[in-house]
C-alpha positions in Angstrom: 112.7 64.9 103.7 108.8 65.0 104.4 108.7 68.6 103.0 110.7 67.3 99.8 108.3 64.7 99.3 105.3 67.0 99.8 106.8 69.6 97.2 107.3 66.8 94.7 103.7 65.7 95.1 102.4 69.0 94.8 104.4 69.6 91.7 103.4 66.5 90.2 99.6 67.7 91.1 100.0 71.2 89.3 101.3 69.3 86.5 98.4 66.9 86.2 96.0 70.0 86.6 97.9 71.7 83.8 97.5 69.1 81.3 93.9 68.4 82.2 93.4 72.3 81.4 95.6 72.0 78.0 93.9 68.9 76.8 90.3 70.2 77.4 91.1 73.7 76.2 92.8 72.3 73.0 89.6 70.2 72.4 87.6 73.1 72.7 89.7 75.1 69.9 89.6 72.1 67.4 86.0 72.2 68.1 85.3 75.6 67.4 83.5 76.7 63.8 86.0 77.6 61.1 85.4 81.4 60.5 82.6 81.9 63.4 84.4 85.0 65.0 84.7 86.5 61.5 81.1 86.0 60.7 80.3 87.3 64.0 82.7 90.3 63.5 80.9 90.8 60.1 78.0 90.8 61.8 78.6 93.5 64.1 80.1 95.7 61.2 76.8 95.3 59.4 74.8 96.5 62.7 77.1 99.3 63.2 76.0 100.4 59.5 72.6 100.0 60.2 71.5 96.3 59.2 70.9 94.2 62.8 69.8 91.3 61.1 72.7 89.0 61.1 73.8 90.2 64.6 70.2 89.3 65.8 70.7 85.6 64.5 74.1 85.6 66.4 72.4 86.7 69.4 69.5 84.3 68.8 72.0 81.3 68.7 73.4 82.1 71.9 69.8 82.4 73.6 68.8 78.8 74.2 66.4 78.1 77.4 68.8 77.0 80.5 69.0 73.9 82.6 68.1 74.5 86.1 69.4 72.4 89.2 66.6 70.8 91.2 67.6 72.9 94.3 67.6 76.1 92.4 64.4 78.2 91.6 64.5 80.7 89.1 62.1 84.0 89.0 61.7 86.4 86.1 61.4 89.6 88.4 60.9 91.6 85.1 61.7 91.2 81.5 65.4 92.1 82.2 66.0 90.5 85.2 66.0 86.6 86.4 66.9 85.8 90.3 68.3 82.4 91.0 67.4 81.2 94.4 68.5 77.9 96.5 65.5 76.0 97.3 64.1 76.0 101.1 66.5 78.6 102.5 65.0 80.3 105.4 67.3 83.1 105.7 68.6 86.5 103.9 71.6 85.3 101.7 74.1 87.4 100.2 73.4 88.3 96.3 75.7 88.1 93.4 74.3 90.3 90.1 75.8 89.1 87.0 76.4 90.6 84.1 77.4 88.3 80.8 79.6 88.6 78.5 79.6 89.0 74.8 81.4 91.8 73.8 78.6 94.4 74.7 76.7 93.3 71.6 75.5 89.8 72.2 74.7 87.5 75.0 71.9 87.3 77.4 70.6 86.0 80.9 70.3 82.7 79.2 74.0 82.8 78.0 75.4 83.1 81.5 72.8 80.7 82.9 75.2 77.8 83.5 77.4 79.7 85.9 74.4 81.5 87.6 72.8 78.3 88.7 76.1 76.6 89.3 76.5 79.5 92.0 73.0 79.4 93.2 73.1 75.5 93.9 75.6 75.9 96.4 72.9 77.0 98.7 74.7 80.1 100.1 73.9 82.8 97.7 71.3 84.2 95.4 72.1 85.5 91.7 70.5 88.3 90.0 71.4 88.0 86.3 70.6 91.3 84.1 69.7 91.4 80.3 71.1 95.0 80.1 70.9 96.7 76.7 73.5 96.0 73.8 75.6 97.6 71.4 75.7 98.9 68.7 72.1 99.8 68.8 72.4 100.7 73.0 76.3 101.9 73.2 77.8 103.3 76.3 76.6 104.5 78.8 73.0 102.9 78.2 74.0 99.1 79.1 76.1 100.6 82.3 73.3 102.4 83.0 71.0 99.1 83.2 73.7 97.3 85.2 73.6 100.5 88.0 70.0 100.3 88.1 70.2 96.7 88.9 72.1 97.7 92.0 69.6 100.0 93.1 67.0 97.9 92.7 68.7 95.2 94.7 69.2 97.4 97.2 65.9 98.7 97.2 64.1 95.6 97.4 66.4 93.4 99.6 63.6 92.3 102.0 61.2 91.1 99.1 64.0 89.5 97.6 65.2 87.9 100.6 68.8 89.1 100.5 71.5 90.8 102.7 71.6 94.3 101.3 75.3 94.5 102.8 76.3 91.6 100.8 75.4 92.6 97.4 78.5 91.7 95.2 78.8 92.4 91.3 80.5 90.1 88.9 80.8 89.4 85.0 82.7 87.7 82.4 84.7 89.6 79.6 82.6 92.3 78.8 80.6 92.0 81.8 83.4 92.0 83.9 83.9 95.4 82.1 80.7 96.7 83.1 81.0 95.5 86.6 84.1 97.3 87.0 82.5 100.5 85.7 79.3 99.6 88.0 81.4 99.3 91.5 83.1 102.7 90.3 79.9 104.5 89.8 78.0 102.7 92.8 80.9 103.7 95.2 80.3 102.2 98.5 77.4 99.8 97.5 79.3 96.9 96.3 80.2 94.3 98.6 82.7 92.4 96.5 83.6 92.3 92.8 84.0 89.1 90.7 85.6 89.5 87.3 86.6 86.8 84.6 88.8 87.7 82.0 87.5 91.2 82.2 88.1 93.7 79.3 89.8 96.6 81.2 91.0 98.4 78.1 88.5 98.9 75.3 91.0 99.3 72.4 94.0 97.2 71.2 96.4 97.3 74.0 99.5 96.2 72.0 100.6 93.8 74.9 102.3 90.4 74.5 99.2 88.4 75.0 97.4 90.7 72.2 99.6 89.9 69.9 100.6 86.5 70.7 96.7 85.3 71.1 95.8 87.4 68.6 94.0 84.5 66.4 92.5 81.1 67.4 92.3 81.1 71.1 88.7 81.8 71.5 88.7 85.7 71.5 90.2 87.1 67.9 91.8 90.6 68.1 89.4 91.7 64.8 86.1 90.5 66.7 87.5 92.2 70.0 88.2 95.5 67.8 84.6 95.5 66.5 83.0 94.9 70.1 85.2 97.8 71.6 83.9 100.0 68.3 80.2 99.0 68.7 80.2 99.9 72.5 82.2 103.1 72.1 80.2 104.8 69.1 79.3 108.0 71.2 82.1 107.9 73.6 85.9 107.8 73.9 87.7 104.3 74.6 89.8 106.6 76.8 86.7 107.2 79.4 87.7 105.3 82.4 84.1 103.8 82.8 84.7 102.6 79.4 88.5 101.5 80.2 88.8 101.0 84.1 92.2 100.0 83.6 93.2 103.6 82.6 92.0 104.8 86.0 94.5 105.7 88.6 95.9 103.4 91.4 94.2 105.6 93.8 90.9 105.2 92.4 91.5 101.4 91.9 92.2 101.2 95.7 88.9 102.4 96.4 87.3 99.4 94.9 85.6 96.6 96.8 87.7 93.5 97.6 88.0 91.7 94.0 88.6 88.5 92.6 90.0 88.4 88.9 90.2 85.0 87.3 92.4 84.9 84.1 92.7 82.6 81.3 96.4 82.3 80.2 95.9 82.1 76.8 94.0 85.2 76.1 94.6 88.6 74.3 93.1 90.3 77.5 95.6 88.5 80.0 98.1 91.0 79.7 95.8 93.9 80.4 94.2 92.1 83.4 97.6 91.5 85.0 98.4 95.2 84.6 95.0 96.1 86.1 95.6 93.9 89.1 99.2 95.3 89.5 97.8 98.7 90.1 95.4 97.8 93.3 97.5 94.8 94.7 95.9 95.2 98.3 92.3 94.8 97.1 92.6 92.8 93.7 93.5 89.0 93.8 94.3 87.6 90.3 94.1 83.9 89.6 95.3 82.8 86.1 94.1 79.3 85.0 96.7 77.7 83.2 96.6 77.2 79.4 93.0 78.1 79.6 91.2 80.4 76.8 88.2 82.8 76.9 84.9 81.9 77.3 85.2 78.9 79.9 82.3 80.7 81.8 79.7 81.0 79.1 80.6 78.1 76.3 81.0 74.6 77.2 84.0 72.9 76.6 86.4 73.7 79.3 84.8 71.8 82.5 87.9 71.8 84.7 88.4 75.5 84.0 84.9 76.3 84.5 84.6 74.4 88.1 87.7 75.9 89.4 86.1 79.4 88.5 83.2 78.3 90.4 84.9 77.2 93.4 87.1 80.1 93.4 84.2 82.4 93.0 82.1 80.6 96.1 85.0 80.7 98.0 85.8 84.4 97.5 81.9 85.5 97.7 80.7 83.3 100.6 83.4 81.2 101.9 81.6 80.0 105.4 78.9 82.6 105.5 
């Protein structure tokens, strides 16, 4: 009888959580500016054709100065790297190198600041946000080169940065998740853990059920995703496994560091992430947030999903460290 009562209580708790996620996400979607993603897609097309003025306006609109917690200190190490450090910490901490999303074409160290701040404010880990070069002006592999350089920088400067050189993780959301994967593949043996939020694992229309079902009106439309992919692959083939890590063999993926993949249920990228995780079940843990949509890491409006993501990330990255 006791087991049955616990089971019923857990079922009710899960149902309540699902309801919160759905309510917040539906409100978030209802408040999105009509036609926003079509305008952004148009700006990317114009930039591919040589006129970046509209795309630069999109970039500027997502580049507001962040709010920082009282127990977190920030420092611009150079023009493209910001370090988030817990205040009054007298020991070397693990480091998360964080790569923002934005379809490789927009986003910045400011657009991911809310998440970076939340992680650092735990007092258990430092965060290094990277402003990598953006497409279409800087298509693959230029942004990836910057991310790999950030790993080398952190290793070389570990003592100065006050970090544990053996505890350097890499993470990112969406295209930032894609870059995190590619960075881990390139920097084999140098990454402790890998943190992915709804990552792009195939930089092309994958034809999956989630791609078709959530192609419009769920935070990441298929049209803009196609333009993101096109901008990033101007000088390369999408089949390159550093562009589409989901095409890697299971043998390659099993060499990745321990990986946490946090997915959004109502997301065109959901199925490709599920397929990716299934290729390496021994070192990839996948958690799907029910009813959530893309963007909960960088765009306010899905607070329950954001808080869950932060809690999952901290437990995975540092636990009782």
